[in-house]
C-alpha positions in Angstrom: -35.4 -30.5 -1.2 -34.1 -27.4 0.0 -36.3 -25.2 2.0 -35.9 -21.7 0.1 -35.0 -20.1 2.7 -31.8 -21.4 3.8 -30.1 -20.2 0.2 -32.4 -16.0 1.1 -30.1 -17.0 4.9 -26.7 -17.5 3.5 -26.9 -14.4 0.3 -27.6 -12.4 3.2 -25.1 -13.6 5.2 -22.8 -12.9 2.6 -24.0 -9.5 1.8 -23.9 -8.4 6.2 -19.7 -10.1 6.1 -18.8 -8.1 2.3 -20.7 -4.8 4.0 -18.7 -5.5 7.2 -15.8 -5.9 5.4 -16.2 -3.4 3.3 -16.6 -0.9 7.1 -13.5 -2.8 8.1 -11.4 -1.9 5.3 -12.3 2.2 5.7 -12.2 2.0 9.0 -8.4 0.6 8.9 -7.9 3.4 6.7 -9.2 6.1 9.4 -6.9 3.6 11.6 -4.0 4.3 9.7 -4.8 7.6 8.7 -5.1 8.1 13.0 -1.4 6.5 13.6 0.6 8.3 10.8 -0.6 11.4 12.6 -0.5 10.6 16.0 3.6 8.9 15.4 4.2 12.3 14.0 3.4 13.4 17.2 5.1 11.6 19.1 8.1 12.1 17.1 7.5 15.9 17.6 6.9 15.7 21.2 9.9 13.6 21.6 12.3 16.2 19.7 10.7 18.7 22.6 11.5 16.3 25.5 15.0 16.0 24.0 15.6 19.9 23.8 13.8 20.4 27.0 16.6 17.6 28.4 18.8 20.2 27.5 17.8 23.0 29.1 16.9 21.5 32.5 21.3 20.4 31.9 21.7 23.9 31.6 20.1 24.8 34.5 20.9 22.3 36.6 24.5 23.3 35.6 24.1 26.7 35.9 21.4 27.2 39.2 22.5 30.9 40.4 22.1 32.1 37.5 18.3 31.1 37.3 15.5 32.8 39.6 13.4 29.9 41.3 10.2 30.8 39.2 12.4 30.5 35.7 13.7 26.8 37.4 10.1 25.7 38.5 8.5 27.1 34.8 11.0 24.9 33.2 10.0 21.3 35.0 6.7 22.1 34.6 7.7 22.4 31.3 9.3 19.3 31.0 6.8 17.5 33.2 3.9 18.3 30.8 5.8 17.6 27.7 6.7 14.6 29.8 2.7 13.1 29.9 1.3 14.4 26.6 4.4 12.5 25.1 3.4 9.4 27.7 -0.2 9.8 26.0 0.5 10.4 22.8 2.7 6.7 22.6 -0.2 5.3 24.3 -2.4 5.8 22.0 -0.1 4.8 19.2 0.0 1.9 21.3 -4.4 1.4 21.4 -4.3 2.3 17.5 -2.1 -0.5 16.7 -4.1 -3.3 18.9 -6.9 -1.5 16.9 -5.5 -2.1 13.7 -4.3 -5.3 14.4 -8.2 -6.7 15.5 -9.6 -5.4 12.4 -7.1 -7.5 10.5 -7.7 -10.2 12.2 -10.9 -10.0 11.9 -10.4 -9.1 7.4 -8.6 -12.5 7.5 -11.3 -14.2 9.0 -13.7 -12.7 6.5 -11.8 -13.2 3.7 -12.4 -16.7 4.6 -15.7 -16.5 5.4 -17.5 -15.6 2.5 -16.0 -17.5 -0.5 -17.3 -20.2 2.3 -21.0 -18.5 2.4 -21.0 -17.4 -1.6 -19.7 -21.4 -2.8 -21.9 -23.2 -0.3 -25.1 -20.8 -1.2 -24.7 -21.0 -5.1 -24.4 -25.0 -4.5 -27.4 -24.8 -2.4 -29.2 -23.0 -5.5 -28.1 -26.1 -7.8 -28.9 -28.7 -5.0 -32.2 -27.2 -4.1 -33.3 -27.0 -7.5 -32.3 -29.7 -9.2 -32.2 -32.6 -6.9 -32.3 -33.1 -3.0 -29.4 -32.7 -0.7 -28.4 -36.3 1.0 -25.9 -37.2 3.1 -23.6 -38.9 0.7 -23.8 -35.3 -0.9 -20.8 -32.8 -1.3 -22.7 -29.6 -0.4 -23.0 -31.5 3.2 -19.0 -30.6 4.0 -20.0 -26.9 2.6 -23.1 -26.6 4.7 -20.7 -27.7 7.5 -17.9 -25.8 6.5 -20.5 -22.8 6.5 -22.1 -23.7 10.3 -18.1 -24.1 11.8 -16.9 -20.5 10.1 -20.5 -19.4 11.3 -19.3 -20.8 15.0 -15.9 -19.4 14.6 -17.8 -15.7 14.0 -19.7 -16.6 16.8 -17.1 -16.9 19.2 -15.2 -14.4 17.8 -18.2 -11.5 18.2 -16.7 -10.5 21.4 -13.5 -9.2 18.9 -16.0 -7.6 16.5 -14.9 -3.9 16.4 -17.3 -1.1 16.1 -16.9 0.8 13.7 -16.0 5.0 14.6 -14.7 3.7 17.6 -11.3 4.8 16.7 -12.0 8.3 16.7 -14.6 7.8 19.6 -11.9 6.3 21.8 -9.5 9.0 20.8 -11.4 12.3 21.8 -9.9 12.1 25.3 -9.3 15.6 26.3 -5.7 16.2 26.3 -4.0 16.7 29.4 -2.1 20.1 30.2 
């Protein structure tokens, strides 16, 4: 007969992974929102950079009309815009990479949870009516569960902590 703890452990794993799926889904929604907002900011900064570049060309063609202070201020403004644009573009790239990691993790979980659920049901059925033997079909399910757990363990280094996107993006803006 099957140890009663094994089906309970499988059920607990299923619940844990379903909870992780839900947390990842919520975090992906937050990342999508932040990504849209950050891309909008990048587009606005790109427009400001284009406008500032036009102003710089105007100053360059008419240097004698502008004081040193005006020229210095113009170039400082352009530099500030470029630094902010670079920072925002970097944030977009980070968010896109994080979104991709979450998508990959969701795919792993989507493959893992059904296998665990089937294994749990199989163990419950087999555990109450017949012993599990080497030639019994549920052994393949157990092997699949073990392989899925091993894959999960190996990919644990890529696991995403909920809320990390918000913490990572709270870096102070460069002025």
